[in-house]
N, C-alpha and C positions, 0 to 999 in steps of 0.2 A: 251432752251432759245427762248422767245417770238418774233414776228415780230418786235417789237419797240426795244427791246434789241438787236436785229440783227442789226437793223437801227443805232443804237448807235455807237456798235464795228464797222461797216464800215465807219461810219464816222470819227471816232477814229482812224483807220486804214489811212483813207486818209490823216490825219493829221500827223499822225506818219512816213508815207513814205514820205511826202514831206519834214518834217524837218530832216529826218535821211538822204536825200539827201543833205542838206544844211548843217547841222553840227552833227547830232546825237541826241539822247535822244528822240527818237519818243518814246520808250517803256515807257516812264513816263506818256504818254498819253495812250496808248494802255493796257498797264499791269493793272492799278487800274480800267480801263473800265470793263475789264474782272471780276475782284474780284467784283466790284459794280454791276455786272449783276448774280452773284452767282457762279462763279468758286471759287476752292478753290485756294491758293496763287499757291501752285506747279503745279497744272493743267494749271491755268492762264499764268504762267511764259512758261511751255512747249509749250503750244496753241500760244502763242504770238510769241516765237522764230521762229517755224516753219511757223505762218502765214506771219512774216515779211520777208520770205524770196525772194518772188517775188519783194516786192518794193525795196531790196536791189539791186536786178538785174536790175530794170529798174532805178533804181537811179545811179548805177553803168553805165549803156549803155549812161545814158544822159551826163557822162562826159567824153566819149570817146576820144573828141578831146586833154582833159587836159593830158590822158592816155598815149599819144604818147610817147614814148622813155622810159617808166617807165619798160618795161615787166621784165629783169632780175631783177630789185628791186624788184618788187611784188612777182615773182616766189621764192626768197629768204624769205622776210617777210610774203609771203604767207604761208609758212610751219611753221612758229612761231605760226601764228594764229591759223592754223589748229590743231598744237599741243596743244596748249593752249585752245583753244574751247573744244578739246577731254576731257583735263583734267579737266575744270571746268563743263563741263556736267556730268562726272562722281561725281562728288563732290556734285553736287546738288541732282542727283539722291540716291547718298547713303549716305549720310550725314543725321543724324537724322531730321526730318522736323521741330524740334522745332528750328534747329540753323537756318533753312531758315526764320521761321518767325523772329527772333531775329535780324538776320542779315541784312535782305534786307530794312529796315526802313533806319538802319545807311549807307547801298551804296547809297540809293535815296539820303540821306542828302548831301553826300560826293559829289554825283553827281552833286546835285543842286549847290554847294559850285563852283566845277568847272567850271558849266556853266558859273557862275558869274565872276569868276577870270580868265576865258580863255584868255582874250586879254592880260591882264598884265602878266598873267603865260608864254606866247609865247614870251613877250618882254622882261622878264627877263632872259630865259633862251637862245634866240636865239643867234646862232653862226656860223661861217663856218665849216662845216663838210664834211666827205668822200660822195661820190655819194650814198653808199648804208648805210650810218649812224653807220657802225661798231657792235661790238658788243654790245656795249650799246642800241643801238635802236631795234637790233634783241631781247634782253631778255625783253625790255620794252614793245614791241609788242606781246611777249609771255605772259608776264603778263597781258596785254589788251585781249588778248585772252582769259584765264582763267576767268578773271572777266566776259567777255562778255558770254562765255558758262554757267556760273553759273546763271547770272542775265542779264545782257546786257544794261540796261538802262545807258545812257551816255558813252557807249564806244566808240562810236563815237569822243565824247569830248577828252577822254583819249588820241584815235589814234592822233587827229588832236594836240592837244598839244604836243605830242612823235616827230610826223614826223617834226611840224613845227618848234622843236627846236633843231632837231639833224639833219634836210636838209636844204641846202640852195637851196630852192625853193618856186615859189611864191604860195600864199594861195590856189589858184584854184587847182594847180596841186596836193597840199598836201589833198585836198579835195577828188580828183579825187581818188588817193592813199587809201585814208581813206575809201570809197565808197567800193572799191574792196575788202579790208580787214576785213571790216564789213560782206560784202557776204559771205568770206571764215569761218568767225566765225560763222554765222547765220546757213550756209548751214551744215557745220561739224554738229554742235550741232543739226540740225535738222534730220538729219540721225542718229543720235545715239537716241533723243527723240522717233524718228517713229519705231524703233525698240524694245525698252524696257520700253515707259514711259507712264503716264498715260495721254493720248491726248483726247481734245474734239474737234472733226473733223467741227462740226458746228461752233465754234469759230475759228478756223485755217482759214475757207472758208471765214468767214466774214472779219478778218482781212486781208487776202490775197487779197482778191478785194479790198477794200479800199487803202491798203499800194501799190498795184502796180498801180493804179491811182495817188496816192501820190507820188510817186517816179519818174513820169515821168513830173507833175507839179512842183516838188519841183526843177528839174534837170532845168526846163526852166525858171521858176518866182522866185524860191524861193530866189536870189541873191538879188531881189529887196526890199525882206522883212525888213525894218529896226530892225538890231540886238538887240538893247536894249527891243525892244517888244516881239521878239522871245524868248529873255532869260526871260524875266518875265512871259511869258504865261508859259513855262517848270518848273519854279521854283514854280509858282502856284500850277501847277498840280500836283508838287512833294510833296508839302505840304500836300496837300489834301490825296495823296497816303499815306503819314506817318500817318496822323491822322487815315485813312481809317484801316490801319494795326495795329495800335498800342491800337486805342481804339474801333475799329469796333466788 
């Protein structure tokens, strides 16, 4: 990776860290950027996941006020996220790489749709629920963890939709919980990938530096970004990623 490619990846990491802190879907920026600078899709996905962990941490820390009183809930749901992430990471590493090549564009497309319909989705499904969301939320978070361990783009959108639908909580507290669960997913997958996956450490470093900065900025000022503009950027990047993977 040359110096200009590294700068591009760091910049993508800043955007991804900020977006992840606010809504999720930052991987729709960093993953295609890593592919564009020459990494193969599997290595790009693995390196991207590890590199985004510092940004997940700073984003979660930035929402610490909204996390007050959610410790027991997050311990319960965090177990589902950890188990799901482990399953998803194993699927990524041991399925035929051709499966990843064909599945990822579909996952990106689904993620883009979820980004667009998220406000209406929460409105359709919202209703009073238990403090911890019951078995339905636990299983949903498990599924989101599997998705996050396998690919991860827009897992934050999935988590916000689930938490916002099953819990009677303000959006900012839901977002804080989402950041913690995404951190668990990325952290567990990162440990697995470090042990047995093809990691490009220069890519990891570039993403990590940018994502850590972006996580801080996203937690501080990300709420001021107009939601329609943010969704439009994410979807545009996702479409570019699909075109790159299918026709690149």
